N, C-alpha and C positions, 0 to 999 in steps of 0.2 A: 212303569213308575207307579201306577195306581196301586199295585200290590205292596209296594214299599210304603206308600202313604197309609195303606190299611194296616200293615204291621206296626208302623209307628203309632197310629191311632190306638191300636189294641194295647200296646205297651203303655201309652199315656193313660189309658183307661184304668190302669192299676193305681195311678196316683190319687184319684179322688176318694176311693174308699180309705186309703191311708190317711188322707187329710181329715176325713170324717172321724177316723179312729183317734187321731191326734186331738181333734176338737172336743173329745169327751173329757179331757182333763181341763178343769177350770183355768189353770194357769196358761194353757196353750190353746184355748178355745178359738180365739180370733185367727191365730196363725194357721190352725188346722182348717178353718173355714176358707181362708184365702188360698191355701194350698189346694183344697178340694175344688173350688171354683176355677182356679187357674188350670188345673188338669182337665176339668170338664170342658172348658172352652177350647183348650189346645187339642184334646182328643176329638171333640166334635168337629173342629175345623179340618183336621186330617181325614176324618171319616167323610166329610163333605167333599174333599178333594178326590178321595178314592171312589166315591159314588158317581163321579163323572164318567168313569169307564167300567166300573164293576156294578152288577145289579144290586138293587137295594137289599133284597133278601139275603144274598150271599154276603155282601159286605157287612150287614148288621150281625149276621150269625158269626162271622169270623171275628169281628170287632168284640162282641160280647164274650166269645169263647176265649180269645186271648186274654181279655180282661179278667174273666172268671178264673181261668187257670193260673194266671199270674198272681192275682190277689190271694188265691188259695195258697200258693207257694210262699208268698210274703207272710201270710198269716202263720204258717207253720214255722218258718225260719225266724221270724222276729217277734211274733205275738203269742207264742206257745199254743196255737190252735192244734187240735187233735189231728194226728196223722193215722187214722184208722184205715183198715183195708177197704171198707166200703166207700169212704170219702176219696181215697186215692183212685179206686176203680172208677168212681163217677167222673173225676177230673180226666182220667185217661180216656173215657168215652167222649167227653167234650173235645179233647184234643184230636181224637181220631175223627170226629165229625168235622172239625175245622179242616183237617188234612183232606178228607173226602171232598169237601166243598171246593177246596183249592184245585184238586186234581180234576174234578168234573166241570170246572168253569172254563 
C-alpha cells in the first residue's frame, strides 16, 4: 500500500506547478495559488503516509521523479514547452532512475 501512496503523491506533485502557472495570469492568480497549495498539501500528506514504510531517500526521489516527469509532460502537452531530444532524454533518465529505485527497494 505504501507504494500506492507514493505513486499518488507523485501524481499529485504535478498539480502544484500547474497551479503556479495558472497564478501567473492576473485574472486567475488566486485560483492558481489555491490550486498549488491544495496539491502541495495533498501530495505531502500522501508522501508522509508512504514514508511510514518506504525509506526517506527512496520515497523522496520517486516522489520528485514522478512529479518532474509528469510536469514535463503536462508542459509539453498543454503549455507548448519544447520537446527537444535533450529534454526528453533527461526525463527518460529520471524515469529509469525511479524504476531502478523501485526494483532495488
